[in-house]
N, C-alpha and C positions, 0 to 999 in steps of 0.2 A: 474578601471573606477570608474565610482558615478551611480549612481539612476539616472541623470538622461542622460547618455548615454546608461541605460542599456532602460530603456524605450523609445527612439528613436529609439536602434536598434528592439526592441517590434511592435513600429509601423511600423517600414515594413517589422517587417511580417506578417502585419495583417491578416489577412482572414474573409471576408466575412460573407460566410456558415459558420463561425466558431462562428463570433460574433455574430449571427442572429441564433444560436443553443441555447451559450448562452441569451439570449435576453427571450428564453420560461421558460428559469428553472427558473424566478418572486424570486421572497422571500429568494427564499431556497440561491440563488447568496449571499446573508447576507448582500449588499449592496455592493460589489466587482465587477471593470466595469474587462472588458476582450476582447482584443485582437486576442482575437481563434484565437491561436496559440497554435497546437497537442505536445501533451506533446514530440517527438519523434525530433519533430524543438525547445524543450526547453532545450532537453537534453545535444544537440548539442550547442548552445546556452551558454546551460553553462557550459559543458567541454571549450569552446574558453577564457568562462573568467577567467578559475580554481579558486583554492580553494580565496578563501576571506573574512573571517571571519563576519570582520568590514561592511564587503558592504551586503553579508549574512541579521546581523541583521538592514538594513537600507533598504532595501527591502522590508523584515516583515513589515516593520509599514507602509507600503503602502499599498491605496485599491486596486490594482492591482493585479487580479488574475497567471496571468503568469507570474510577477516580483516575487510574494510569492514561487512560484516548484520556478524559478531558487533563492531562498535563502535560501532552501533546498536540495538544490543541490551542492549548493558553500559554505554551511558552512563545519567548519573546526570536524571530528569526532571524532576526540584526544579532542578539547577543549569543547563541549556539555557535559553539564554534564545534570545528574538524576533531577536538580531542574531545568536546561532547556528546557528541553524535558517535564516537570511537566506545567511549564508556557505556549511554545508554544500550547498542546492536546489543552486547552482554547479557544488556538485561534482563532483554525481553522474554521477562516465562520459556526457554525454548522453542523462540519463535512465534508465541503466541500472540504476539502486542508486535508483528511485522507489518503488517497492511499496514495497521495506521501511525504507524513509527512511518512510512517511508510513504505510506499515499495521503490519502482520504483528504485528505486542506487540514496533516499535518503539519507544521513549522517547518519541521526536516527540509522538506521537498522548496522552500520558500527564501532557503538561502543563498549565500552569493556562489557559494564551494559542490554544491546542489551538486551539475551534473561530470567535475572531476567526479565524481564523490562515486555516485556511479559508475564510469567509465570503471575508476576501480574496483569496487566492489562489487561488480559482479563478474568481474575475476579471479576475486577470492576466493584463495581451496574454503572457506567457511560456509554454510547452506545456509546456514543465516546470513550473511549478506550479499549471500545469492538475490536471496528472497528479493534484498531492501534493494540491490541495487539494481536491480527489474523495474519492481515498484516505485521505487528514483527518475530509471529513467522511463517509463508512462508518464510521470507528471510533467520531464520535456515537454515528452512527447508536444504538449502542449503551450508550447511555451515561442512565443513572435520575438520579432524585430531580432535587433544588437542581441533579444538576451539566448537565444536563440544558437543550436548545437549545429553545424553544415547537414547539407542532406547527405557527405559522406561519413560523417560521424554515424547517424541514422544507423547506412545500407552497411557498416559493416560489423554496425551489434543483428542487424541484421543476418547479417550470413556467421556473426559470435551464436542465437540461438536455433540454426536451419544445423549447425556442426554436434548442437550442446544439451539440446531442452531432451531428447532420447537418451538422454544419462542423468535426468533429475531427478526430480524428488515430482512428487505432487501438488507441495505448494513453492517450490523456484519453477515449475514446469507452470502453472497458473497466475505466472507476476512473469517471467518469458510470454504467457498468453495475452499479457495486456498490456504487454511495452511492445507488441506486434501489433496489435487494438491498432493503438494512438500512434506510431510508427503510420500506419498504411494509411493514415487519416491527410494527413498531413502532405501529400504531392502525388500525380502519379504515378512516377517515378516510384514512388517509398511502396504507392500502395504496389503495385503488379509488385514490388523485391519479394513484402509479407505478405503476401495474398497466394507467391511460391510457395514459401516454405509453412502457411497455414495450414494447405490444403494440404501437403505431403504430411502434414500432423494429424492432421481431423482433428474435433472435437475435442478435447478437452476434459478425460472424465476425474470428478473429487468426493468424496466424501462431506459428511455434515453433519454436525447431530440432529440436527429435522430429518435430515433425511428428506430434505427435499429439493431438491438443485438442480439442475438438469447439464450435461455438459457448458462446459466452457465453448460457444463454437465461433472461432476470431473468425471466422470466413461469414460467416451471415453479418455480422458488425464492416465488411468493408467491402461489401456489396451491394450497400441500399442506396437503392433509386437517390435519395436527395445526397450519398457521399458520391457517386458518380456526375449526378451533375452540377454538385460539388469541383470536382475535380479533372471534369467534362476527361471521365473514361467509358 
């Protein structure tokens, strides 16, 4: 599939309401244009396209938000390098693409170096890297077996979140909240540690173009009956 063909697919899927919400974002769109297509539909399109590293690189060079999202979804994680990750994190349009870059089934979270990169980026002076780092940490919280980091690794990051979340921007706080949620679902020990921080922080407020989003309540996610039964707490 070519870039032109992908753009034609996006045009056919265009959503006027989504485009209107995009326009409300103003300067934060960093000059990108949008067809207003939601992430769920973009994932379906990416599955139709399949892994295609060359197309991913070509789509990444466009000024279309959805095309760049698809680029992140169809790249080949086996061929992504730390150098590529460092280059792309500088090209996330002021953080607009950070969530998809680091989470949401994007390929960076499937690389062999994701845990090391997350650990590095959450310590960065760059807020976009911290945002992405905590997104990757959330993805790492879902790993099992030999690929999974140790409980001590996660406890150290829970402590880091507790010590720094009060000084972070809205975007980074949301990513921290997601990381807490993922970590707190791994074990009884991690659940207790993450819950303590989440209760202290409270629901995380955030803004959106649609104005329809409720605060992100991490405690609610970590105290469900199903999770308590699973963890034996």
